[in-house]
Backbone as JSON, one array per atom type, in Angstrom:
{
  "sequence": "MGGWRYLKGITAYLPRANVDTDQLIPARFMSAPRSEGYGDYLLYDQRRDAYGQLDPSFPLNTDKTPSVLIAHRNFGSGSSREAAVYALVDAGFQAVIAPSFGDIFSSNAVNNGLLPLRLDEQDHAKLVVCHKAKSDLPTAIDLDTCQLRLGSFECVFTLDETWRLKLINGWDDIDMTQQHLSSIEGYIERACNITPWAWPNGVK",
  "N": [[0.84, -1.2, 0.0], [0.65, 2.12, -0.94], [1.8, 5.26, 0.38], [0.78, 8.69, 1.05], [1.32, 12.24, 0.92], [0.24, 14.63, 0.08], [-2.81, 15.65, -1.23], [-4.88, 16.46, -3.9], [-7.89, 16.72, -5.17], [-10.9, 15.76, -7.02], [-14.1, 16.4, -5.62], [-16.77, 14.83, -3.89], [-20.06, 15.11, -2.57], [-21.96, 13.92, 0.06], [-25.0, 14.26, 1.22], [-26.07, 13.37, 3.85], [-26.58, 12.1, 7.15], [-25.32, 9.65, 9.55], [-24.46, 7.45, 7.98], [-23.95, 4.23, 7.87], [-21.81, 1.27, 8.17], [-23.18, -0.87, 7.09], [-24.68, 0.3, 5.12], [-22.66, 1.34, 3.55], [-21.41, -0.91, 2.43], [-23.38, -3.5, 1.54], [-24.1, -6.56, 3.3], [-24.35, -8.82, 1.69], [-22.45, -8.69, -0.28], [-20.01, -9.14, 0.79], [-18.69, -11.54, 0.62], [-17.47, -11.62, -1.76], [-14.55, -11.98, -3.85], [-11.69, -10.27, -2.74], [-9.8, -9.47, -4.57], [-11.17, -8.77, -6.83], [-12.08, -6.27, -6.42], [-13.98, -3.83, -4.61], [-15.29, -1.56, -5.28], [-17.6, -1.18, -6.91], [-19.6, -1.94, -5.23], [-19.98, -0.03, -3.37], [-22.14, 1.81, -1.35], [-24.31, 0.53, -2.52], [-27.15, -0.04, -2.54], [-28.25, 2.48, -2.0], [-27.5, 3.93, -4.21], [-29.07, 3.13, -6.26], [-32.23, 2.83, -8.0], [-35.68, 1.73, -7.51], [-35.8, -0.23, -9.4], [-33.33, -1.24, -9.64], [-31.57, 0.17, -11.14], [-28.94, 2.56, -11.76], [-29.26, 5.6, -10.06], [-29.43, 8.67, -11.46], [-29.49, 11.03, -10.04], [-28.18, 10.65, -7.69], [-25.4, 11.63, -5.76], [-22.91, 10.31, -6.09], [-23.06, 9.02, -8.45], [-21.64, 9.62, -11.11], [-19.69, 10.68, -13.96], [-17.24, 11.5, -13.25], [-14.32, 10.86, -11.19], [-14.18, 11.03, -8.02], [-11.91, 11.79, -5.33], [-12.11, 12.69, -2.82], [-14.45, 12.7, -0.23], [-17.1, 14.46, 1.07], [-18.87, 14.07, 3.89], [-21.42, 13.52, 6.44], [-22.15, 13.72, 10.0], [-21.3, 10.95, 12.16], [-20.33, 9.07, 10.37], [-19.65, 5.92, 8.94], [-20.42, 4.4, 11.11], [-21.81, 1.67, 13.08], [-21.67, -1.87, 12.34], [-18.55, -3.69, 12.6], [-16.87, -3.8, 9.84], [-14.37, -4.24, 7.68], [-14.6, -4.25, 5.0], [-16.18, -2.13, 4.26], [-14.46, 0.01, 4.18], [-12.76, -0.95, 2.18], [-14.5, -0.74, -0.01], [-14.78, 2.04, -0.32], [-12.09, 2.81, -0.81], [-11.49, 1.29, -3.1], [-13.2, 2.48, -4.84], [-11.92, 4.77, -5.36], [-11.54, 6.74, -3.44], [-9.6, 8.74, -1.21], [-9.82, 10.23, 1.02], [-12.17, 11.05, 3.57], [-14.34, 13.47, 4.75], [-15.81, 14.58, 7.66], [-17.93, 15.49, 10.5], [-17.85, 13.57, 12.53], [-16.9, 10.13, 13.14], [-17.34, 6.55, 13.0], [-15.58, 4.7, 15.45], [-14.14, 2.25, 15.02], [-14.29, 2.09, 12.27], [-12.7, 4.29, 11.58], [-10.11, 3.47, 12.39], [-9.77, 1.23, 10.72], [-9.87, 2.55, 8.3], [-7.54, 4.21, 8.23], [-5.57, 2.23, 8.28], [-5.78, 1.32, 5.74], [-5.02, 3.33, 4.09], [-6.85, 5.41, 3.86], [-7.98, 8.57, 4.7], [-9.69, 9.59, 7.54], [-10.99, 12.47, 8.01], [-11.64, 14.66, 10.48], [-13.75, 17.34, 11.11], [-14.83, 20.18, 13.02], [-18.28, 21.05, 13.67], [-18.85, 23.66, 12.82], [-16.75, 24.44, 11.03], [-17.11, 22.39, 9.21], [-19.65, 22.98, 8.18], [-19.08, 25.36, 6.85], [-17.35, 24.41, 4.9], [-19.06, 22.78, 3.4], [-20.84, 24.7, 2.37], [-19.1, 26.15, 0.74], [-18.37, 24.17, -1.09], [-20.85, 23.62, -2.29], [-21.31, 26.04, -3.54], [-19.51, 26.07, -5.62], [-19.07, 23.36, -7.07], [-17.19, 22.12, -8.65], [-14.69, 22.72, -7.8], [-11.51, 21.6, -6.66], [-10.52, 19.72, -3.74], [-7.93, 20.28, -1.45], [-5.57, 18.61, 0.49], [-3.13, 18.58, 2.93], [-0.88, 16.61, 4.47], [1.49, 17.08, 5.79], [1.37, 19.67, 6.84], [-1.11, 19.59, 7.91], [-3.31, 20.9, 6.75], [-6.32, 21.98, 5.2], [-7.95, 22.78, 2.22], [-10.38, 24.32, 0.2], [-11.38, 26.09, -2.39], [-12.24, 29.25, -1.27], [-12.26, 28.48, 1.32], [-10.33, 27.54, 4.09], [-8.55, 25.67, 6.48], [-6.97, 24.43, 9.49], [-6.51, 21.14, 10.48], [-6.87, 18.58, 13.01], [-4.88, 15.75, 13.57], [-4.14, 12.53, 14.6], [-0.82, 11.69, 15.44], [0.31, 9.16, 15.0], [-1.49, 8.09, 13.16], [-1.06, 9.9, 11.09], [1.57, 9.31, 10.33], [1.21, 6.69, 9.48], [-0.43, 7.07, 7.21], [1.18, 8.68, 5.55], [3.37, 7.01, 5.08], [2.21, 4.7, 4.19], [1.62, 2.63, 5.94], [0.41, -0.15, 7.93], [-0.91, -1.63, 10.98], [0.9, -3.71, 11.51], [3.17, -2.89, 10.12], [3.77, -0.6, 11.6], [4.46, -1.75, 14.05], [6.78, -3.09, 13.31], [8.55, -1.02, 13.07], [9.55, -0.75, 15.55], [11.06, -2.93, 16.0], [13.73, -3.54, 16.76], [13.8, -2.63, 19.4], [11.91, -4.31, 20.54], [13.1, -6.81, 20.19], [15.37, -6.41, 21.76], [14.21, -6.16, 24.29], [13.15, -8.75, 24.62], [15.5, -10.25, 24.7], [16.71, -9.25, 27.02], [14.77, -9.95, 28.91], [14.91, -12.7, 28.74], [17.37, -13.2, 29.87], [17.03, -12.23, 32.46], [14.83, -13.61, 33.49], [15.17, -16.57, 33.01], [13.8, -18.94, 33.44], [11.34, -18.54, 32.36], [11.7, -18.78, 29.75], [12.24, -21.43, 28.48], [13.27, -22.57, 26.15], [14.96, -20.71, 25.24], [15.68, -17.72, 23.31], [14.21, -17.46, 20.2]],
  "CA": [[0.0, 0.0, 0.0], [1.45, 3.34, -1.02], [1.38, 6.37, 1.22], [0.65, 9.99, 0.38], [1.49, 13.43, 1.75], [-0.57, 15.74, -0.42], [-3.9, 15.22, -2.09], [-5.72, 17.49, -4.5], [-8.75, 15.91, -6.02], [-12.33, 16.01, -7.2], [-14.84, 16.2, -4.37], [-18.17, 14.44, -3.91], [-20.75, 15.49, -1.32], [-23.04, 13.01, 0.44], [-25.75, 15.08, 2.18], [-26.86, 12.6, 4.81], [-25.86, 11.69, 8.36], [-25.49, 8.26, 10.01], [-24.2, 6.45, 6.93], [-23.22, 3.18, 8.58], [-21.06, 0.33, 7.33], [-24.13, -1.71, 6.37], [-25.04, 1.03, 3.92], [-21.47, 1.5, 2.71], [-21.35, -2.14, 1.64], [-24.32, -4.5, 2.06], [-23.46, -7.81, 3.72], [-24.39, -9.86, 0.66], [-21.3, -8.57, -1.18], [-18.76, -9.28, 1.53], [-18.02, -12.8, 0.28], [-16.82, -11.47, -3.07], [-13.09, -11.95, -3.74], [-11.11, -8.92, -2.6], [-9.02, -9.17, -5.76], [-12.05, -8.23, -7.87], [-12.4, -4.88, -6.1], [-15.29, -3.62, -3.99], [-15.77, -0.22, -5.61], [-18.95, -1.19, -7.46], [-20.55, -2.25, -4.17], [-20.09, 1.12, -2.46], [-23.48, 2.39, -1.24], [-24.99, -0.13, -3.64], [-28.61, 0.12, -2.51], [-28.58, 3.9, -2.03], [-27.2, 4.49, -5.53], [-29.96, 2.56, -7.26], [-33.67, 3.04, -7.83], [-36.44, 0.52, -7.18], [-35.61, -1.21, -10.47], [-31.94, -1.67, -9.64], [-30.77, 0.99, -12.05], [-28.26, 3.69, -11.13], [-30.05, 6.82, -9.97], [-28.55, 9.77, -11.9], [-29.51, 12.15, -9.09], [-27.33, 10.35, -6.54], [-24.17, 12.41, -5.96], [-21.74, 9.52, -6.48], [-23.27, 8.48, -9.79], [-21.11, 10.63, -12.01], [-18.58, 10.22, -14.8], [-15.99, 11.9, -12.59], [-13.82, 9.94, -10.17], [-13.76, 11.84, -6.86], [-10.99, 11.17, -4.36], [-12.47, 13.25, -1.51], [-15.88, 12.64, 0.05], [-17.61, 15.24, 2.2], [-20.01, 13.37, 4.46], [-21.94, 14.16, 7.65], [-21.77, 13.12, 11.27], [-21.48, 9.52, 12.44], [-20.03, 8.31, 9.16], [-18.96, 4.67, 9.21], [-20.85, 3.77, 12.36], [-22.41, 0.35, 12.87], [-20.87, -3.08, 12.52], [-17.14, -3.6, 12.23], [-16.57, -4.52, 8.6], [-13.32, -3.55, 6.93], [-15.03, -4.18, 3.61], [-16.73, -0.8, 4.01], [-13.3, 0.82, 3.78], [-12.34, -1.45, 0.87], [-15.39, -0.2, -1.03], [-14.41, 3.44, -0.55], [-10.75, 2.87, -1.42], [-11.56, 0.74, -4.46], [-13.94, 3.44, -5.66], [-11.02, 5.88, -5.65], [-11.47, 7.75, -2.38], [-8.43, 8.77, -0.34], [-10.17, 10.98, 2.23], [-13.57, 11.34, 3.89], [-14.39, 14.59, 5.69], [-17.07, 14.57, 8.39], [-17.78, 15.93, 11.89], [-17.56, 12.43, 13.41], [-16.8, 8.84, 12.48], [-17.29, 5.36, 13.84], [-14.2, 4.5, 15.91], [-13.5, 1.12, 14.34], [-14.16, 2.48, 10.87], [-11.55, 5.19, 11.46], [-8.89, 2.67, 12.46], [-9.69, 0.45, 9.49], [-9.6, 3.48, 7.2], [-6.13, 4.6, 8.24], [-4.77, 1.05, 7.93], [-5.92, 1.08, 4.31], [-4.64, 4.53, 3.35], [-7.97, 6.34, 3.73], [-7.97, 9.56, 5.78], [-10.95, 10.05, 8.12], [-10.65, 13.83, 8.44], [-12.71, 15.17, 11.33], [-13.87, 18.79, 11.27], [-15.93, 20.55, 13.91], [-19.51, 21.33, 12.94], [-18.8, 24.99, 12.21], [-15.89, 24.38, 9.85], [-17.73, 21.48, 8.25], [-20.73, 23.71, 7.53], [-18.45, 26.3, 5.91], [-16.83, 23.62, 3.79], [-20.21, 22.36, 2.58], [-21.31, 25.89, 1.66], [-18.11, 26.44, -0.29], [-18.48, 23.14, -2.12], [-22.11, 23.81, -3.01], [-21.21, 27.25, -4.36], [-18.75, 25.73, -6.82], [-18.78, 21.95, -6.81], [-16.1, 21.6, -9.47], [-13.41, 23.06, -7.19], [-10.87, 20.47, -5.98], [-10.15, 19.84, -2.33], [-6.51, 20.02, -1.22], [-5.26, 18.16, 1.85], [-1.69, 18.47, 3.14], [-0.63, 15.88, 5.71], [2.66, 17.65, 6.46], [0.95, 20.86, 7.59], [-2.48, 19.35, 8.38], [-4.15, 21.98, 6.22], [-7.37, 21.63, 4.26], [-8.35, 23.95, 1.44], [-11.32, 24.17, -0.9], [-11.75, 27.44, -2.78], [-11.92, 30.29, -0.28], [-12.23, 27.89, 2.66], [-9.06, 26.94, 4.5], [-8.46, 25.45, 7.92], [-6.01, 23.45, 9.99], [-7.23, 20.06, 11.15], [-6.1, 17.79, 13.97], [-4.72, 14.36, 13.15], [-3.26, 11.74, 15.46], [0.49, 11.58, 14.8], [0.49, 7.79, 14.51], [-2.28, 7.98, 11.93], [-0.4, 10.7, 10.05], [2.72, 8.53, 9.87], [0.68, 5.55, 8.73], [-0.92, 7.52, 5.91], [2.3, 9.16, 4.75], [4.25, 5.9, 4.73], [1.47, 3.54, 3.7], [1.8, 1.58, 6.93], [-0.69, -0.63, 8.75], [-0.46, -1.88, 12.36], [2.09, -4.56, 11.49], [4.3, -2.04, 9.71], [4.12, 0.26, 12.74], [5.15, -2.59, 15.03], [8.11, -3.4, 12.8], [9.42, 0.14, 13.28], [10.11, -0.89, 16.9], [11.52, -4.32, 16.08], [14.98, -3.65, 17.52], [13.46, -2.48, 20.82], [11.21, -5.53, 20.95], [14.09, -7.88, 20.29], [16.2, -6.11, 22.92], [13.44, -6.5, 25.49], [13.07, -10.2, 24.74], [16.82, -10.75, 25.11], [16.9, -8.91, 28.44], [13.84, -10.75, 29.7], [15.41, -14.07, 28.75], [18.5, -13.24, 30.81], [16.55, -11.95, 33.82], [13.9, -14.69, 33.9], [15.39, -17.69, 32.07], [12.8, -19.98, 33.66], [10.16, -18.25, 31.53], [12.09, -18.99, 28.35], [12.96, -22.72, 28.54], [13.93, -22.88, 24.88], [15.74, -19.55, 24.84], [15.08, -16.81, 22.34], [14.31, -17.97, 18.83]],
  "C": [[0.88, 1.25, 0.0], [0.9, 4.43, -0.12], [1.22, 7.64, 0.4], [0.79, 11.12, 1.39], [0.53, 14.54, 1.36], [-1.59, 15.2, -1.4], [-4.66, 16.44, -2.61], [-6.61, 16.8, -5.51], [-10.19, 16.38, -6.1], [-13.07, 15.62, -5.93], [-16.28, 15.8, -4.63], [-18.78, 14.78, -2.56], [-21.93, 14.55, -1.1], [-23.86, 13.67, 1.54], [-26.65, 14.28, 3.11], [-25.97, 12.16, 5.97], [-26.11, 10.2, 8.63], [-25.39, 7.24, 8.88], [-23.34, 5.36, 7.56], [-22.56, 2.2, 7.61], [-21.98, -0.61, 6.56], [-24.59, -1.03, 5.09], [-23.84, 1.15, 2.97], [-21.21, 0.27, 1.86], [-22.3, -3.16, 2.25], [-23.63, -5.85, 2.29], [-23.4, -8.85, 2.61], [-23.2, -9.81, -0.3], [-19.98, -8.89, -0.5], [-18.03, -10.6, 1.27], [-17.33, -12.74, -1.08], [-15.31, -11.43, -2.9], [-12.57, -10.52, -3.68], [-10.38, -8.51, -3.87], [-9.85, -8.56, -6.88], [-12.39, -6.76, -7.62], [-13.81, -4.74, -5.57], [-15.92, -2.29, -4.38], [-17.2, -0.18, -6.12], [-20.01, -1.45, -6.4], [-20.77, -1.07, -3.22], [-21.49, 1.74, -2.52], [-24.41, 1.82, -2.32], [-26.48, 0.15, -3.66], [-29.02, 1.58, -2.6], [-28.4, 4.5, -3.43], [-28.17, 4.02, -6.61], [-31.43, 2.81, -6.94], [-34.35, 1.7, -7.55], [-36.27, -0.59, -8.22], [-34.16, -1.69, -10.58], [-31.04, -0.9, -10.57], [-30.11, 2.15, -11.3], [-29.12, 4.94, -11.2], [-29.16, 8.0, -10.34], [-28.51, 10.95, -10.94], [-28.63, 11.89, -7.86], [-25.95, 10.95, -6.76], [-22.95, 11.6, -6.39], [-21.88, 8.91, -7.87], [-22.91, 9.54, -10.83], [-19.98, 10.04, -12.84], [-17.23, 10.56, -14.19], [-15.58, 10.83, -11.57], [-13.31, 10.75, -8.99], [-12.82, 11.07, -5.95], [-11.25, 11.67, -2.95], [-13.98, 13.21, -1.37], [-16.2, 13.5, 1.25], [-18.89, 14.55, 2.67], [-20.52, 14.14, 5.68], [-21.65, 13.28, 8.86], [-22.09, 11.62, 11.33], [-21.24, 8.66, 11.21], [-19.25, 7.04, 9.53], [-19.3, 4.02, 10.54], [-21.39, 2.38, 12.05], [-21.41, -0.77, 13.04], [-19.43, -2.87, 12.05], [-16.89, -4.44, 10.99], [-15.57, -3.71, 7.79], [-13.68, -3.41, 5.46], [-15.64, -2.83, 3.26], [-15.62, 0.16, 3.56], [-12.8, 0.37, 2.41], [-13.19, -0.83, -0.24], [-15.05, 1.25, -1.35], [-13.07, 3.56, -1.27], [-10.79, 2.38, -2.86], [-12.35, 1.63, -5.4], [-13.11, 4.69, -5.95], [-10.87, 6.92, -4.57], [-10.2, 7.59, -1.55], [-8.7, 9.53, 0.96], [-11.67, 11.13, 2.34], [-13.56, 12.42, 4.96], [-15.77, 14.6, 6.34], [-16.85, 15.08, 9.81], [-17.46, 14.8, 12.86], [-17.62, 11.14, 12.62], [-17.0, 7.72, 13.5], [-15.85, 5.06, 14.19], [-13.49, 3.38, 15.15], [-13.32, 1.42, 12.86], [-12.93, 3.35, 10.67], [-10.24, 4.42, 11.47], [-8.7, 1.84, 11.19], [-9.32, 1.34, 8.31], [-8.12, 3.81, 7.11], [-5.24, 3.43, 7.83], [-4.83, 0.71, 6.44], [-5.67, 2.34, 3.48], [-5.74, 5.55, 3.14], [-8.0, 7.27, 4.93], [-9.38, 9.86, 6.26], [-10.71, 11.43, 8.75], [-11.84, 14.43, 9.19], [-12.63, 16.69, 11.43], [-14.97, 19.08, 12.27], [-17.12, 21.0, 13.06], [-19.46, 22.66, 12.2], [-17.95, 24.99, 10.94], [-16.49, 23.47, 8.78], [-18.84, 22.19, 7.49], [-20.17, 24.7, 6.5], [-17.93, 25.57, 4.67], [-17.95, 23.21, 2.84], [-20.73, 23.53, 1.76], [-20.39, 26.22, 0.49], [-18.2, 25.43, -1.43], [-19.75, 23.32, -2.94], [-22.05, 25.01, -3.95], [-20.49, 26.97, -5.67], [-18.24, 24.31, -6.67], [-17.63, 21.39, -7.62], [-14.72, 21.95, -8.9], [-12.81, 21.83, -6.51], [-10.64, 20.77, -4.51], [-8.68, 19.46, -2.2], [-6.29, 19.68, 0.24], [-3.76, 17.92, 1.96], [-1.45, 17.79, 4.49], [0.58, 16.39, 6.46], [2.27, 18.83, 7.34], [-0.42, 20.7, 8.22], [-3.39, 20.52, 7.99], [-5.12, 21.42, 5.18], [-7.8, 22.89, 3.52], [-9.31, 23.55, 0.33], [-11.81, 25.57, -1.26], [-11.3, 28.46, -1.75], [-11.85, 29.74, 1.15], [-10.88, 27.25, 2.93], [-9.05, 26.78, 6.01], [-7.35, 24.46, 8.23], [-6.79, 22.39, 10.75], [-6.29, 19.3, 12.09], [-6.07, 16.34, 13.52], [-3.74, 13.67, 14.08], [-1.93, 11.48, 14.73], [0.76, 10.16, 14.28], [-0.27, 7.58, 13.22], [-1.6, 8.73, 10.79], [0.78, 9.92, 9.46], [2.28, 7.32, 9.05], [0.28, 5.97, 7.32], [0.22, 7.96, 5.0], [3.15, 8.0, 4.23], [3.54, 4.68, 4.15], [1.57, 2.35, 4.63], [0.46, 1.13, 7.52], [-0.13, -0.94, 10.14], [0.8, -2.74, 12.41], [3.32, -3.75, 11.11], [4.75, -1.14, 10.85], [4.89, -0.52, 13.79], [6.59, -2.87, 14.59], [9.08, -2.22, 12.93], [10.11, 0.07, 14.65], [10.72, -2.27, 17.1], [12.79, -4.46, 16.91], [14.73, -3.52, 19.02], [12.78, -3.73, 21.35], [12.19, -6.68, 21.14], [15.02, -7.68, 21.49], [15.51, -6.46, 24.21], [13.4, -8.01, 25.7], [14.4, -10.78, 25.22], [17.08, -10.46, 26.58], [16.02, -9.77, 29.33], [14.32, -12.19, 29.81], [16.56, -14.23, 29.75], [18.04, -13.09, 32.26], [15.67, -13.08, 34.35], [14.04, -15.87, 32.95], [14.38, -18.81, 32.23], [11.55, -19.77, 32.81], [10.44, -18.51, 30.05], [12.89, -20.3, 28.25], [13.72, -23.08, 27.27], [14.79, -21.72, 24.38], [14.99, -18.69, 23.85], [15.29, -17.36, 20.94], [14.11, -16.82, 17.85]]
}
């Protein structure tokens, strides 16, 4: 998985709150091979009409390929399914901006290179107004300075430093652990010497 420092991309706006993981990818698609991609399953039921056809009025049904999604509060709540993140990533998204996210969704997102960018309600409202005024403007996100810009709107956002490093370097939890491998090995060696009875076969 590749990391990124700076993103400037087309923006899509989803004007609804409480979009949970069951909506992001219905359970019936979760047995599909990951290698085939989950992008077509993203918000599958919401994007289609009663006849199963794509609804042209739905904001994600466009010829453009947005990389930034402006959503509303409680995005990614509900059951813990990493496939919801797969669907967003495979559809081309690299960042979702909302006032709040499901906790497990956020962790899964970062581990897959997707930024869950949290803005307070006031800044989020300003961002939405700016996007609605000129929806073709790109959104720029800088992970080095933690700055967000869309047209005349600009703000600094807060991002956990561990998450920032993961996104920049394309790391998941295992990669982060490996950054401390020498310390871990040193601890094991010391522990083996101090409490050899706990390590009957020594350090392997």
